[in-house]
N, C-alpha and C positions, 0 to 999 in steps of 0.2 A: 494824540490822534482822536480821542473822543470829542475834543473841542471842535476839530475840523469837521467831523462827521455831523455834529449838532448843527453847524452852520449850513450844511447842505440840506437839512430837514427843518427849515423854519416855517412851520405850518402857519404861524400868525402873520407871516409876510406875504402870503398869497403868491401872486405871480409878479410881484414887484421885482424889477431888476435890482441887482446888488453887486457890490464890489467887496470882496473879502480882503482884509488887511491885517497886518501884524502891528502890535503896539510896540513902538520903538522908544518911547519915554513915558514915564509915569509922573504923577503929581510931585512937584518939588516943595510944596508948602501946604499947610492946612487952610490957607486963605483962598487959594484958587485951585479948584479941582479940575484939571485938564490933563489930557493925555495926547500924545502925538502918534499918528499912524503913518505907515510907509506908502500910502496911496494918496494921490491928490487929483488936481484938475485934469492931468493927462489921462487919468483912468476914469474920468466922469464924475468925480466927487465934487460937490458944491456946498456952499454955506447953507445951513438949516436942514441938511439931510439927517435923518435919524440914524443912530448907531446902536446895534444890538449884538447880543451873544445868543447862543441857542436857548438860554434861559429867559431872556427878555431885554428890556431897554437899558442902555448904558448912558446915552446922552445924545447930543446933536453936534454937528459940525459947526464950528464958529470961525474957522480960519482955514484957508486953502492956498497952497502954492502948487507948482507943477507936479511935484512928486511927494508932497507931504500934506497932511491935514491935521488940524487941532480939534479935539472933541471936548466940549464942556460936559462933565459928568453930571448925572442927576443929583448927586450929593453936593454940588457946588452951591453956595448960598445965593448965587445969581440965577440959579436954575428954577424954572417953574414949568410944570407940565399939567395940561388939562387931563383929568382922569375920571374914570367911572368905577364904582364898586360893582363887581361882577354879579353878586347875588341881589343886592338891594337896588341897583341901578342909580344910586345916588351919585351926582356929579360934583366934582371938587377940583381943587388945584393942589398938586403935590409940590412942595418947596424943599430944596436942599438945605441941610443944616450943618454940613461938614462931614469929613470922613469918619466912618464908623458910627455915625449918629443916624437914627431913623429919620426918614423924610416926614414932614408934617403935612397934614391935609387941612386946607382952609376951606371954609364955606360948607361944612357938613352940618346940616340941620340937627339941633339938639334932639329932636324926636326921631331922627333916622335910626333904623334898625341896622346896626353894623356889627358884624361878628369878627372876633379875633380869628386870624388866619384866612379871612376872606381875601380873594384875589383882587388886586387893583390893576386895571388896564387903562391904556390911553383912550381918551374919548373920541378923538378925531373930529371934534366939532368945529364949525366955521372958522376957517383961517388957521387952524392948527398945523404945525409942521409935522406932527406925528399922525400917521394913519391910525384908525381905530383898532382896538383889541390887542395891542402889543402889551404883554405882561410887564408890569412895572415892579410890583412887590406884593407883600401880604401884610395885612393889618396885624400890628404887634400890640397895639393899645387902642381902646375905644372907650372913652369915659366922658361924662358930662358933669360939670360942677353945678350946684344949685344956682338958679338965676341966670345961667349962661344961655345965649342964643345958639351957640355952636357946640358941637360935640368935639372934644379933643381926640384926634386920631393920629396915630403914628404908624408908619409903614416901613418895613424892612425890604430893601431891594431884593429881587429874585436873582439878579446877576451878581456874581462875586466880583465887585469892583476892585478889590485889593489884589486879585490874581488874574487880571486881564492879560491875555497874550494874543488871541485871535478874535476878531470882530467882523461884522458885516455892516457896510454902509448901505442903507436902503435908498435907492435912487428915486426918490420922490421928486416932484417938480418943485423947485424953490419958489417961495412966495413972490 
């Protein structure tokens, strides 16, 4: 019941229309991190729409039929999300590394001031399928090796991707 209540109070989604859905199948392998939802095109779901829980971003729609849709999770190695570090405003790309493994941030300047536990949100920049300011995760590691041009940053998702039951599809306009 708490999950359903959280979906009704998505502050980060603003006034975007959305479709609530149940997860009807979970990932069957470590190689492709996708889930299936019980809502599809008949309910207004389309490819590239973001999928969230009350905590934050889960992934995006990659396939749709009349009554079902497939979501690529943010942990999928084929997933990439434009993000912004909330405190430092540093912009980066979060890439999936597989289930149970933190996401990696690419293109974070070695001189950037990044704090562990700093919130990472979608950046919503030009052409992104993700609206700005959807929580993605919190920084778990931020280090720089001598001579490197980029800071190594790992992020743990804020949504519990291993326990997904109810989600919302944000009805953004497909690209």
